C-alpha positions in Angstrom: 21.2 -0.6 -14.5 19.2 0.4 -11.4 19.9 3.4 -9.3 19.3 3.5 -5.6 16.4 6.4 -4.9 15.1 5.2 -1.7 17.5 7.0 1.1 17.4 6.5 4.3 16.0 9.8 5.2 12.7 8.7 3.4 12.4 5.7 5.2 13.1 7.4 8.4 10.4 10.2 7.5 7.7 7.6 6.8 8.2 5.5 9.6 8.1 8.5 11.6 4.9 9.5 10.2 3.6 6.0 10.6 4.5 5.9 14.6 3.2 9.4 15.2 -0.5 8.9 13.3 -3.0 8.0 15.4 -6.0 8.1 13.0 -5.2 5.3 9.8 -6.6 7.1 6.7 -4.4 10.3 7.7 -1.1 8.1 8.4 -1.8 6.0 4.5 -2.5 9.4 2.7 0.6 11.1 4.5 2.6 7.8 3.5 1.3 8.1 -0.1 2.2 11.6 -0.7 5.6 10.9 0.7 6.5 8.5 -0.8 5.3 10.3 -4.4 6.9 13.5 -3.6 10.1 11.8 -2.3 10.2 9.1 -5.1 9.0 11.5 -7.9 7.1 8.4 -9.1 3.6 9.3 -10.6 1.6 7.8 -8.0 1.3 5.6 -4.7 -1.5 3.1 -3.6 -2.0 1.6 -0.5 -4.7 -1.1 -0.7 -6.3 -3.7 2.0 -7.5 -7.2 1.2 -11.3 -7.4 1.8 -11.7 -11.0 2.1 -15.4 -10.9 1.8 -15.0 -9.5 -1.8 -11.4 -11.2 -2.9 -10.8 -7.6 -4.0 -7.9 -4.9 -2.6 -9.8 -2.0 -1.5 -8.1 1.0 -1.5 -6.9 2.9 1.5 -5.0 5.4 0.1 -3.3 6.8 -3.4 -1.9 9.7 -4.4 -0.7 11.3 -7.5 -3.2 9.3 -9.7 -6.3 10.2 -11.1 -9.8 9.8 -9.6 -10.7 7.5 -12.7 -7.8 5.5 -12.6 -7.9 4.6 -8.9 -11.5 3.5 -9.5 -11.3 1.6 -12.4 -12.9 -1.3 -11.1 -12.9 -3.8 -8.8 -9.2 -5.0 -8.3 -9.4 -8.6 -8.1 -6.9 -10.8 -6.1 -6.3 -13.4 -8.1 -6.6 -11.3 -11.6 -4.3 -7.9 -10.3 -0.4 -8.0 -9.8 -0.1 -10.9 -7.4 3.1 -11.8 -5.4 4.5 -15.5 -6.0 4.8 -15.5 -2.0 4.2 -13.7 0.9 7.4 -11.8 0.8 8.3 -11.3 -2.8 7.4 -8.2 -4.6 5.9 -7.9 -8.1 8.3 -5.8 -10.5 6.6 -4.6 -13.8 10.1 -3.0 -15.3 8.0 -2.2 -18.6 4.1 -2.4 -18.6 4.4 -3.0 -22.6 5.9 -6.2 -21.8 4.1 -7.9 -19.0 0.7 -9.8 -18.7 0.2 -9.4 -15.3 -1.7 -6.3 -15.0 -5.7 -6.5 -14.5 -6.3 -3.3 -16.3 -3.4 -3.0 -19.2 -5.3 0.1 -21.4 -6.3 2.0 -18.1 -2.4 2.1 -16.7 -1.3 3.5 -20.3 -4.2 6.0 -20.5 -2.9 6.8 -16.9 0.4 7.5 -18.4 2.0 4.4 -16.5 4.7 2.6 -17.5 6.3 0.7 -14.6 4.4 -0.5 -11.3 6.0 -2.1 -8.5 3.6 -4.1 -5.7 5.1 -4.9 -2.4 2.6 -7.3 -0.5 2.1 -6.0 2.9 2.0 -9.2 5.6 1.5 -9.0 9.1 2.8 -12.6 10.6 3.1 -14.5 7.0 0.0 -13.3 6.5 -0.8 -10.7 3.3 -3.3 -8.1 4.6 -2.8 -5.5 2.1 -0.3 -3.9 -0.9 1.9 -1.0 -1.6 2.1 -0.2 -5.2 4.5 2.5 -6.7 3.6 3.5 -10.2 6.0 5.1 -12.6 5.8 7.1 -15.8 8.7 5.7 -17.2 10.5 2.3 -17.6 11.7 1.4 -13.5 14.7 -0.6 -13.2 14.3 -0.8 -9.4 17.5 -1.5 -7.4 17.7 -4.2 -4.7 18.5 -2.0 -2.2 15.2 0.1 -3.0 13.2 -2.9 -2.7 14.6 -3.7 0.6 13.7 -0.3 1.8 10.0 -0.5 0.6 10.1 -3.7 2.1 11.0 -1.6 5.4 7.9 0.4 4.7 5.7 -2.3 4.2 6.2 -4.0 7.2 5.9 -0.6 9.1 2.6 -0.2 7.5 1.4 -3.9 8.4 2.4 -3.4 12.1 0.1 -0.1 11.8 -2.8 -1.5 10.4 -2.9 -4.1 13.1 -2.0 -1.2 15.4 -4.8 0.4 14.4 -7.3 -2.7 14.2 -6.4 -3.8 17.5 -7.3 -0.1 19.2 -10.4 -0.2 17.5 -11.3 -3.3 19.0 -10.4 -2.6 22.1 -12.2 0.9 21.7 -15.6 -1.0 20.8 -15.0 -3.4 24.0 -14.5 -0.6 26.2 -17.2 1.6 24.4 -19.7 -1.7 25.4 -18.5 -2.4 28.7 -19.3 1.2 29.6 -22.7 0.7 27.8 -23.2 -2.2 30.4 -22.2 -1.0 33.0 -24.8 2.4 32.8 -27.7 -0.1 32.2 -26.6 -1.5 35.6 -26.0 1.7 37.7 
């Protein structure tokens, strides 16, 4: 039987953290730490898709060893892959799953369950939020819904930071051009 563990206060706290951040890495670190602490999971990873390498790059992690985080490239086609742009992948017991790219490393890390949710913006997957549990985990529908809300917020933040960086680069270029002409 699944139990709801993600309370609305946690979703609000994560949302507040995201909206009050002005630095992408700080925001991702805070979200990962908050989720580990609030949910009592072993670890959390926030990943972004690297379209050049077709891999998931670690944006932030909390609760996981350096060895596990840097175990090797996380290939999109070989790692936990959602069936659709909106569907989470729930591995309630990794010993009964064949979707892990590095199952031995997960066992060595003490991971027994993984929940992977796509982070998408406008229907395009741009990353993933993964929660790692030290025990088998029967995740409730309500918890999945709350995690999807968190993923939507993280996706909007990623888009905001990308646009903000592009605008700043354009402003710097215009300022440089303007200073040349003066």
